[in-house]
ChimeraX commands (.cxc) that place a marker at each C-alpha (Angstrom):
marker #1 position 6.99,31.17,59.77 radius 0.5
marker #1 position 7.81,34.64,61.10 radius 0.5
marker #1 position 9.08,37.32,58.73 radius 0.5
marker #1 position 10.27,40.63,60.15 radius 0.5
marker #1 position 10.90,43.69,57.99 radius 0.5
marker #1 position 8.94,42.56,54.90 radius 0.5
marker #1 position 11.09,43.06,51.78 radius 0.5
marker #1 position 10.52,46.17,49.70 radius 0.5
marker #1 position 12.01,44.97,46.41 radius 0.5
marker #1 position 11.05,42.12,44.13 radius 0.5
marker #1 position 14.42,40.35,44.25 radius 0.5
marker #1 position 14.37,40.48,48.06 radius 0.5
marker #1 position 10.89,38.96,48.10 radius 0.5
marker #1 position 12.02,36.20,45.73 radius 0.5
marker #1 position 14.98,35.45,48.02 radius 0.5
marker #1 position 12.64,35.12,51.03 radius 0.5
marker #1 position 10.41,32.71,49.08 radius 0.5
marker #1 position 13.42,30.63,48.04 radius 0.5
marker #1 position 14.61,30.53,51.67 radius 0.5
marker #1 position 11.23,29.21,52.78 radius 0.5
marker #1 position 11.25,26.61,50.00 radius 0.5
marker #1 position 14.75,25.46,50.97 radius 0.5
marker #1 position 13.70,25.07,54.59 radius 0.5
marker #1 position 10.24,23.54,54.17 radius 0.5
marker #1 position 9.87,22.26,50.63 radius 0.5
marker #1 position 6.59,24.03,49.88 radius 0.5
marker #1 position 4.87,27.43,50.12 radius 0.5
marker #1 position 1.25,28.60,50.17 radius 0.5
marker #1 position 0.04,31.75,48.40 radius 0.5
marker #1 position -2.24,32.91,51.22 radius 0.5
marker #1 position 0.43,32.53,53.88 radius 0.5
marker #1 position 3.14,34.27,51.83 radius 0.5
marker #1 position 0.82,37.17,50.96 radius 0.5
marker #1 position 0.06,37.73,54.62 radius 0.5
marker #1 position 3.62,37.43,55.86 radius 0.5
marker #1 position 5.26,39.43,53.06 radius 0.5
marker #1 position 2.47,42.03,53.19 radius 0.5
marker #1 position 1.67,41.98,49.49 radius 0.5
marker #1 position -1.35,40.89,47.47 radius 0.5
marker #1 position -2.09,37.30,46.50 radius 0.5
marker #1 position -1.77,38.40,42.88 radius 0.5
marker #1 position 1.80,39.59,43.54 radius 0.5
marker #1 position 2.72,36.29,45.19 radius 0.5
marker #1 position 1.25,34.28,42.30 radius 0.5
marker #1 position 3.28,36.39,39.88 radius 0.5
marker #1 position 6.41,35.80,41.98 radius 0.5
marker #1 position 5.81,32.05,41.96 radius 0.5
marker #1 position 5.31,32.10,38.19 radius 0.5
marker #1 position 8.65,33.89,37.75 radius 0.5
marker #1 position 10.42,31.42,40.03 radius 0.5
marker #1 position 8.81,28.50,38.22 radius 0.5
marker #1 position 10.09,29.88,34.89 radius 0.5
marker #1 position 13.54,30.06,36.53 radius 0.5
marker #1 position 13.28,26.40,37.46 radius 0.5
marker #1 position 13.31,26.93,41.23 radius 0.5
marker #1 position 9.88,25.51,41.98 radius 0.5
marker #1 position 6.82,23.77,40.62 radius 0.5
marker #1 position 3.49,25.56,40.94 radius 0.5
marker #1 position 0.67,23.69,42.68 radius 0.5
marker #1 position -2.94,24.55,43.45 radius 0.5
marker #1 position -2.66,27.29,46.06 radius 0.5
marker #1 position 1.12,27.40,46.21 radius 0.5
marker #1 position 4.32,25.70,45.04 radius 0.5
marker #1 position 6.81,22.96,45.88 radius 0.5
marker #1 position 10.60,23.15,45.68 radius 0.5
marker #1 position 12.79,21.65,42.96 radius 0.5
marker #1 position 16.37,20.60,43.72 radius 0.5
marker #1 position 18.36,23.27,41.82 radius 0.5
marker #1 position 21.42,21.01,41.76 radius 0.5
marker #1 position 19.54,18.87,39.23 radius 0.5
marker #1 position 18.66,21.75,36.92 radius 0.5
marker #1 position 20.36,22.35,33.59 radius 0.5
marker #1 position 22.78,25.25,33.23 radius 0.5
marker #1 position 20.12,27.66,31.97 radius 0.5
marker #1 position 17.82,26.90,34.88 radius 0.5
marker #1 position 20.57,27.33,37.45 radius 0.5
marker #1 position 21.68,30.60,35.86 radius 0.5
marker #1 position 18.20,32.04,36.24 radius 0.5
marker #1 position 18.00,31.27,39.96 radius 0.5
marker #1 position 18.90,34.38,42.02 radius 0.5
marker #1 position 20.46,35.94,38.93 radius 0.5
marker #1 position 20.87,39.40,40.50 radius 0.5
marker #1 position 22.58,37.90,43.55 radius 0.5
marker #1 position 24.97,35.88,41.38 radius 0.5
marker #1 position 25.86,39.01,39.44 radius 0.5
marker #1 position 26.69,40.83,42.69 radius 0.5
marker #1 position 28.84,37.93,43.89 radius 0.5
marker #1 position 30.66,37.80,40.57 radius 0.5
marker #1 position 31.45,41.51,40.65 radius 0.5
marker #1 position 32.74,41.38,44.22 radius 0.5
marker #1 position 34.86,38.33,43.43 radius 0.5
marker #1 position 36.33,40.06,40.39 radius 0.5
marker #1 position 37.51,42.94,42.61 radius 0.5
marker #1 position 39.93,40.56,44.34 radius 0.5
marker #1 position 41.87,39.80,41.15 radius 0.5
marker #1 position 44.81,42.08,40.34 radius 0.5
marker #1 position 46.40,42.93,37.01 radius 0.5
marker #1 position 49.01,40.40,35.97 radius 0.5
marker #1 position 47.52,37.58,38.01 radius 0.5
marker #1 position 46.31,34.20,36.81 radius 0.5
marker #1 position 42.95,32.71,37.80 radius 0.5
marker #1 position 41.38,29.29,37.36 radius 0.5
marker #1 position 37.66,29.76,36.72 radius 0.5
marker #1 position 35.41,26.74,37.08 radius 0.5
marker #1 position 32.31,26.34,34.93 radius 0.5
marker #1 position 29.14,27.69,36.53 radius 0.5
marker #1 position 26.62,30.50,36.40 radius 0.5
marker #1 position 28.21,32.53,39.23 radius 0.5
marker #1 position 31.77,32.09,37.95 radius 0.5
marker #1 position 30.52,33.17,34.52 radius 0.5
marker #1 position 29.27,36.39,36.11 radius 0.5
marker #1 position 32.71,36.85,37.68 radius 0.5
marker #1 position 34.36,36.33,34.28 radius 0.5
marker #1 position 32.15,39.03,32.76 radius 0.5
marker #1 position 33.11,41.40,35.60 radius 0.5
marker #1 position 36.87,40.88,35.29 radius 0.5
marker #1 position 38.26,44.10,33.81 radius 0.5
marker #1 position 41.87,44.06,35.07 radius 0.5
marker #1 position 44.51,43.49,32.41 radius 0.5
marker #1 position 46.82,41.79,31.67 radius 0.5
marker #1 position 45.29,38.57,32.93 radius 0.5
marker #1 position 45.67,34.82,32.54 radius 0.5
marker #1 position 42.45,32.79,32.62 radius 0.5
marker #1 position 42.42,28.99,32.87 radius 0.5
marker #1 position 38.99,27.43,32.50 radius 0.5
marker #1 position 37.06,24.27,31.69 radius 0.5
marker #1 position 34.07,26.32,30.51 radius 0.5
marker #1 position 33.45,27.28,26.89 radius 0.5
marker #1 position 31.06,30.01,28.07 radius 0.5
marker #1 position 33.81,31.61,30.13 radius 0.5
marker #1 position 36.34,31.12,27.34 radius 0.5
marker #1 position 34.01,33.01,24.99 radius 0.5
marker #1 position 34.16,36.05,27.31 radius 0.5
marker #1 position 37.92,36.38,26.67 radius 0.5
marker #1 position 38.55,34.72,23.31 radius 0.5
marker #1 position 39.07,38.00,21.40 radius 0.5
marker #1 position 40.90,39.91,24.13 radius 0.5
marker #1 position 44.61,40.35,23.28 radius 0.5
marker #1 position 45.45,41.20,26.90 radius 0.5
marker #1 position 44.13,37.90,28.25 radius 0.5
marker #1 position 46.16,34.72,27.97 radius 0.5
marker #1 position 43.42,32.11,27.73 radius 0.5
marker #1 position 43.93,28.43,28.55 radius 0.5
marker #1 position 40.99,26.11,27.85 radius 0.5
marker #1 position 41.11,22.74,29.60 radius 0.5
marker #1 position 39.89,19.86,27.47 radius 0.5
marker #1 position 38.38,16.56,28.51 radius 0.5
marker #1 position 34.99,14.91,28.35 radius 0.5
marker #1 position 32.23,17.40,27.52 radius 0.5
marker #1 position 29.35,17.55,30.02 radius 0.5
marker #1 position 26.35,19.18,28.29 radius 0.5
marker #1 position 24.30,19.80,31.46 radius 0.5
marker #1 position 27.21,21.51,33.22 radius 0.5
marker #1 position 28.55,23.08,30.01 radius 0.5
marker #1 position 32.00,22.01,31.18 radius 0.5
marker #1 position 34.89,19.67,30.50 radius 0.5
marker #1 position 35.52,17.11,33.24 radius 0.5
marker #1 position 37.51,13.93,33.62 radius 0.5
marker #1 position 41.01,12.56,34.04 radius 0.5
marker #1 position 42.39,14.43,31.01 radius 0.5
marker #1 position 41.08,17.74,32.38 radius 0.5
marker #1 position 42.81,17.17,35.71 radius 0.5
marker #1 position 46.05,16.17,33.95 radius 0.5
marker #1 position 46.08,19.38,31.89 radius 0.5
marker #1 position 45.44,21.45,34.99 radius 0.5
marker #1 position 48.35,19.79,36.82 radius 0.5
marker #1 position 50.75,21.56,34.43 radius 0.5
marker #1 position 49.56,25.03,35.52 radius 0.5
marker #1 position 50.02,27.25,38.55 radius 0.5
marker #1 position 47.70,30.16,39.35 radius 0.5
marker #1 position 47.25,32.95,41.87 radius 0.5
marker #1 position 43.58,32.14,42.43 radius 0.5
marker #1 position 41.33,29.12,41.99 radius 0.5
marker #1 position 37.60,29.76,41.83 radius 0.5
marker #1 position 35.95,26.33,42.02 radius 0.5
marker #1 position 32.18,26.25,41.90 radius 0.5
marker #1 position 30.40,24.88,44.96 radius 0.5
marker #1 position 27.12,22.99,44.94 radius 0.5
marker #1 position 26.86,23.44,48.71 radius 0.5
marker #1 position 28.85,24.89,51.62 radius 0.5
marker #1 position 28.46,24.06,55.30 radius 0.5
marker #1 position 30.35,24.97,58.45 radius 0.5
marker #1 position 31.50,21.44,59.25 radius 0.5
marker #1 position 31.45,19.80,55.80 radius 0.5
marker #1 position 33.19,22.61,53.89 radius 0.5
marker #1 position 32.56,22.87,50.14 radius 0.5
marker #1 position 30.94,19.90,48.42 radius 0.5
marker #1 position 29.80,18.89,44.92 radius 0.5
marker #1 position 27.07,16.71,43.46 radius 0.5
marker #1 position 29.19,14.69,40.99 radius 0.5
marker #1 position 32.43,12.83,41.71 radius 0.5
marker #1 position 34.31,13.83,38.50 radius 0.5
marker #1 position 33.35,17.45,39.13 radius 0.5
marker #1 position 34.60,17.28,42.72 radius 0.5
marker #1 position 37.91,15.76,41.58 radius 0.5
marker #1 position 38.42,18.61,39.11 radius 0.5
marker #1 position 37.62,21.24,41.73 radius 0.5
marker #1 position 40.20,19.64,44.04 radius 0.5
marker #1 position 42.77,19.83,41.22 radius 0.5
marker #1 position 41.97,23.53,40.77 radius 0.5
marker #1 position 42.66,24.15,44.44 radius 0.5
marker #1 position 45.98,22.27,44.27 radius 0.5
marker #1 position 47.04,24.40,41.28 radius 0.5
marker #1 position 46.53,27.76,42.99 radius 0.5
marker #1 position 48.05,29.76,45.83 radius 0.5
marker #1 position 44.65,30.91,47.09 radius 0.5
marker #1 position 41.09,29.67,46.72 radius 0.5
marker #1 position 38.00,31.82,46.33 radius 0.5
marker #1 position 34.51,30.34,46.70 radius 0.5
marker #1 position 31.40,32.17,45.47 radius 0.5
marker #1 position 28.21,30.89,47.11 radius 0.5
marker #1 position 24.83,32.56,47.45 radius 0.5
marker #1 position 22.74,31.93,50.56 radius 0.5
marker #1 position 20.74,29.12,48.95 radius 0.5
marker #1 position 23.91,26.96,49.00 radius 0.5
marker #1 position 24.83,27.69,52.62 radius 0.5
marker #1 position 24.08,24.91,55.08 radius 0.5
marker #1 position 23.71,22.17,52.48 radius 0.5
marker #1 position 25.95,19.16,51.95 radius 0.5
marker #1 position 26.40,17.49,48.56 radius 0.5
marker #1 position 27.75,13.91,48.29 radius 0.5
marker #1 position 31.38,14.63,47.26 radius 0.5
marker #1 position 34.03,16.54,49.19 radius 0.5
marker #1 position 35.73,19.50,47.49 radius 0.5
marker #1 position 37.53,21.46,50.22 radius 0.5
marker #1 position 37.79,21.95,53.95 radius 0.5
marker #1 position 37.72,25.55,55.14 radius 0.5
marker #1 position 41.48,25.77,55.88 radius 0.5
marker #1 position 41.96,25.33,52.11 radius 0.5
marker #1 position 39.73,28.35,51.35 radius 0.5
marker #1 position 41.14,31.87,51.60 radius 0.5
marker #1 position 37.97,33.84,50.82 radius 0.5
marker #1 position 34.23,33.20,50.62 radius 0.5
marker #1 position 32.05,35.69,48.75 radius 0.5
marker #1 position 28.38,35.39,49.68 radius 0.5
marker #1 position 25.32,37.59,50.14 radius 0.5
marker #1 position 24.74,37.20,53.88 radius 0.5
marker #1 position 27.06,37.49,56.90 radius 0.5
marker #1 position 28.52,34.25,58.24 radius 0.5
marker #1 position 30.34,35.11,61.50 radius 0.5
marker #1 position 30.80,31.44,62.48 radius 0.5
marker #1 position 32.90,30.87,59.37 radius 0.5
marker #1 position 34.90,34.05,59.91 radius 0.5
marker #1 position 35.73,32.73,63.39 radius 0.5
marker #1 position 37.48,29.81,61.63 radius 0.5
marker #1 position 39.83,32.19,59.83 radius 0.5
marker #1 position 38.07,32.40,56.45 radius 0.5
marker #1 position 37.72,35.86,54.94 radius 0.5
marker #1 position 34.00,36.36,54.31 radius 0.5
marker #1 position 33.01,39.16,51.94 radius 0.5
marker #1 position 29.32,40.03,51.71 radius 0.5
marker #1 position 28.01,41.39,48.43 radius 0.5
marker #1 position 25.30,44.04,48.36 radius 0.5
marker #1 position 22.16,42.75,46.64 radius 0.5
marker link #1:1,2 radius 0.2
marker link #1:2,3 radius 0.2
marker link #1:3,4 radius 0.2
marker link #1:4,5 radius 0.2
marker link #1:5,6 radius 0.2
marker link #1:6,7 radius 0.2
marker link #1:7,8 radius 0.2
marker link #1:8,9 radius 0.2
marker link #1:9,10 radius 0.2
marker link #1:10,11 radius 0.2
marker link #1:11,12 radius 0.2
marker link #1:12,13 radius 0.2
marker link #1:13,14 radius 0.2
marker link #1:14,15 radius 0.2
marker link #1:15,16 radius 0.2
marker link #1:16,17 radius 0.2
marker link #1:17,18 radius 0.2
marker link #1:18,19 radius 0.2
marker link #1:19,20 radius 0.2
marker link #1:20,21 radius 0.2
marker link #1:21,22 radius 0.2
marker link #1:22,23 radius 0.2
marker link #1:23,24 radius 0.2
marker link #1:24,25 radius 0.2
marker link #1:25,26 radius 0.2
marker link #1:26,27 radius 0.2
marker link #1:27,28 radius 0.2
marker link #1:28,29 radius 0.2
marker link #1:29,30 radius 0.2
marker link #1:30,31 radius 0.2
marker link #1:31,32 radius 0.2
marker link #1:32,33 radius 0.2
marker link #1:33,34 radius 0.2
marker link #1:34,35 radius 0.2
marker link #1:35,36 radius 0.2
marker link #1:36,37 radius 0.2
marker link #1:37,38 radius 0.2
marker link #1:38,39 radius 0.2
marker link #1:39,40 radius 0.2
marker link #1:40,41 radius 0.2
marker link #1:41,42 radius 0.2
marker link #1:42,43 radius 0.2
marker link #1:43,44 radius 0.2
marker link #1:44,45 radius 0.2
marker link #1:45,46 radius 0.2
marker link #1:46,47 radius 0.2
marker link #1:47,48 radius 0.2
marker link #1:48,49 radius 0.2
marker link #1:49,50 radius 0.2
marker link #1:50,51 radius 0.2
marker link #1:51,52 radius 0.2
marker link #1:52,53 radius 0.2
marker link #1:53,54 radius 0.2
marker link #1:54,55 radius 0.2
marker link #1:55,56 radius 0.2
marker link #1:56,57 radius 0.2
marker link #1:57,58 radius 0.2
marker link #1:58,59 radius 0.2
marker link #1:59,60 radius 0.2
marker link #1:60,61 radius 0.2
marker link #1:61,62 radius 0.2
marker link #1:62,63 radius 0.2
marker link #1:63,64 radius 0.2
marker link #1:64,65 radius 0.2
marker link #1:65,66 radius 0.2
marker link #1:66,67 radius 0.2
marker link #1:67,68 radius 0.2
marker link #1:68,69 radius 0.2
marker link #1:69,70 radius 0.2
marker link #1:70,71 radius 0.2
marker link #1:71,72 radius 0.2
marker link #1:72,73 radius 0.2
marker link #1:73,74 radius 0.2
marker link #1:74,75 radius 0.2
marker link #1:75,76 radius 0.2
marker link #1:76,77 radius 0.2
marker link #1:77,78 radius 0.2
marker link #1:78,79 radius 0.2
marker link #1:79,80 radius 0.2
marker link #1:80,81 radius 0.2
marker link #1:81,82 radius 0.2
marker link #1:82,83 radius 0.2
marker link #1:83,84 radius 0.2
marker link #1:84,85 radius 0.2
marker link #1:85,86 radius 0.2
marker link #1:86,87 radius 0.2
marker link #1:87,88 radius 0.2
marker link #1:88,89 radius 0.2
marker link #1:89,90 radius 0.2
marker link #1:90,91 radius 0.2
marker link #1:91,92 radius 0.2
marker link #1:92,93 radius 0.2
marker link #1:93,94 radius 0.2
marker link #1:94,95 radius 0.2
marker link #1:95,96 radius 0.2
marker link #1:96,97 radius 0.2
marker link #1:97,98 radius 0.2
marker link #1:98,99 radius 0.2
marker link #1:99,100 radius 0.2
marker link #1:100,101 radius 0.2
marker link #1:101,102 radius 0.2
marker link #1:102,103 radius 0.2
marker link #1:103,104 radius 0.2
marker link #1:104,105 radius 0.2
marker link #1:105,106 radius 0.2
marker link #1:106,107 radius 0.2
marker link #1:107,108 radius 0.2
marker link #1:108,109 radius 0.2
marker link #1:109,110 radius 0.2
marker link #1:110,111 radius 0.2
marker link #1:111,112 radius 0.2
marker link #1:112,113 radius 0.2
marker link #1:113,114 radius 0.2
marker link #1:114,115 radius 0.2
marker link #1:115,116 radius 0.2
marker link #1:116,117 radius 0.2
marker link #1:117,118 radius 0.2
marker link #1:118,119 radius 0.2
marker link #1:119,120 radius 0.2
marker link #1:120,121 radius 0.2
marker link #1:121,122 radius 0.2
marker link #1:122,123 radius 0.2
marker link #1:123,124 radius 0.2
marker link #1:124,125 radius 0.2
marker link #1:125,126 radius 0.2
marker link #1:126,127 radius 0.2
marker link #1:127,128 radius 0.2
marker link #1:128,129 radius 0.2
marker link #1:129,130 radius 0.2
marker link #1:130,131 radius 0.2
marker link #1:131,132 radius 0.2
marker link #1:132,133 radius 0.2
marker link #1:133,134 radius 0.2
marker link #1:134,135 radius 0.2
marker link #1:135,136 radius 0.2
marker link #1:136,137 radius 0.2
marker link #1:137,138 radius 0.2
marker link #1:138,139 radius 0.2
marker link #1:139,140 radius 0.2
marker link #1:140,141 radius 0.2
marker link #1:141,142 radius 0.2
marker link #1:142,143 radius 0.2
marker link #1:143,144 radius 0.2
marker link #1:144,145 radius 0.2
marker link #1:145,146 radius 0.2
marker link #1:146,147 radius 0.2
marker link #1:147,148 radius 0.2
marker link #1:148,149 radius 0.2
marker link #1:149,150 radius 0.2
marker link #1:150,151 radius 0.2
marker link #1:151,152 radius 0.2
marker link #1:152,153 radius 0.2
marker link #1:153,154 radius 0.2
marker link #1:154,155 radius 0.2
marker link #1:155,156 radius 0.2
marker link #1:156,157 radius 0.2
marker link #1:157,158 radius 0.2
marker link #1:158,159 radius 0.2
marker link #1:159,160 radius 0.2
marker link #1:160,161 radius 0.2
marker link #1:161,162 radius 0.2
marker link #1:162,163 radius 0.2
marker link #1:163,164 radius 0.2
marker link #1:164,165 radius 0.2
marker link #1:165,166 radius 0.2
marker link #1:166,167 radius 0.2
marker link #1:167,168 radius 0.2
marker link #1:168,169 radius 0.2
marker link #1:169,170 radius 0.2
marker link #1:170,171 radius 0.2
marker link #1:171,172 radius 0.2
marker link #1:172,173 radius 0.2
marker link #1:173,174 radius 0.2
marker link #1:174,175 radius 0.2
marker link #1:175,176 radius 0.2
marker link #1:176,177 radius 0.2
marker link #1:177,178 radius 0.2
marker link #1:178,179 radius 0.2
marker link #1:179,180 radius 0.2
marker link #1:180,181 radius 0.2
marker link #1:181,182 radius 0.2
marker link #1:182,183 radius 0.2
marker link #1:183,184 radius 0.2
marker link #1:184,185 radius 0.2
marker link #1:185,186 radius 0.2
marker link #1:186,187 radius 0.2
marker link #1:187,188 radius 0.2
marker link #1:188,189 radius 0.2
marker link #1:189,190 radius 0.2
marker link #1:190,191 radius 0.2
marker link #1:191,192 radius 0.2
marker link #1:192,193 radius 0.2
marker link #1:193,194 radius 0.2
marker link #1:194,195 radius 0.2
marker link #1:195,196 radius 0.2
marker link #1:196,197 radius 0.2
marker link #1:197,198 radius 0.2
marker link #1:198,199 radius 0.2
marker link #1:199,200 radius 0.2
marker link #1:200,201 radius 0.2
marker link #1:201,202 radius 0.2
marker link #1:202,203 radius 0.2
marker link #1:203,204 radius 0.2
marker link #1:204,205 radius 0.2
marker link #1:205,206 radius 0.2
marker link #1:206,207 radius 0.2
marker link #1:207,208 radius 0.2
marker link #1:208,209 radius 0.2
marker link #1:209,210 radius 0.2
marker link #1:210,211 radius 0.2
marker link #1:211,212 radius 0.2
marker link #1:212,213 radius 0.2
marker link #1:213,214 radius 0.2
marker link #1:214,215 radius 0.2
marker link #1:215,216 radius 0.2
marker link #1:216,217 radius 0.2
marker link #1:217,218 radius 0.2
marker link #1:218,219 radius 0.2
marker link #1:219,220 radius 0.2
marker link #1:220,221 radius 0.2
marker link #1:221,222 radius 0.2
marker link #1:222,223 radius 0.2
marker link #1:223,224 radius 0.2
marker link #1:224,225 radius 0.2
marker link #1:225,226 radius 0.2
marker link #1:226,227 radius 0.2
marker link #1:227,228 radius 0.2
marker link #1:228,229 radius 0.2
marker link #1:229,230 radius 0.2
marker link #1:230,231 radius 0.2
marker link #1:231,232 radius 0.2
marker link #1:232,233 radius 0.2
marker link #1:233,234 radius 0.2
marker link #1:234,235 radius 0.2
marker link #1:235,236 radius 0.2
marker link #1:236,237 radius 0.2
marker link #1:237,238 radius 0.2
marker link #1:238,239 radius 0.2
marker link #1:239,240 radius 0.2
marker link #1:240,241 radius 0.2
marker link #1:241,242 radius 0.2
marker link #1:242,243 radius 0.2
marker link #1:243,244 radius 0.2
marker link #1:244,245 radius 0.2
marker link #1:245,246 radius 0.2
marker link #1:246,247 radius 0.2
marker link #1:247,248 radius 0.2
marker link #1:248,249 radius 0.2
marker link #1:249,250 radius 0.2
marker link #1:250,251 radius 0.2
marker link #1:251,252 radius 0.2
marker link #1:252,253 radius 0.2
marker link #1:253,254 radius 0.2
view
């Protein structure tokens, strides 16, 4: 492993560690300390923080990766939390007053909901967490999609959810993505979830995908969208190959 320009800030160092975990499945304290040019104590503290976030499992002398797609909502929300906040804020800047937006359940879309300040606004969502952001706002028309409650995802899924969504039209759909890849497009880990995300895309004029770098390059089992269906991707690292395919790629500062 070669690391140039060792990161100066804690969140940057955490991102480098997560990158290494995603690529290789394990990390060693001694090697990370040398390559990131920090003390072994600092690396052990970093690994403890990432273990608390559910990203990895500590081992003697290092750590091994955990598949974040299998984490509960709280664990996923803690992974790269600062990055997700930046993505959510940049995504929110694309929404104009008077528009309608379909917001999927998820930790990054929840950050976008919190950052949405334009009014008036129509929000359609299958997430009770997102609904709670707007439930007392008189300038937001809130539509909550029902269906079968999924505790781990903190979302409503299923045939009834898709049927309700079919009666709506929106300016933007913001489906969550478990993984995004150049050839496979956006994919999801669960079939009912993928079907709902597809319905969100059909209901909207434009589609916005928020995906941090840990999701780039992966492929989950169920298809959500090909890139011609996506108007804008908000991420935290440049992706010129995707821009060459006509997708607007906006890079958030982290």
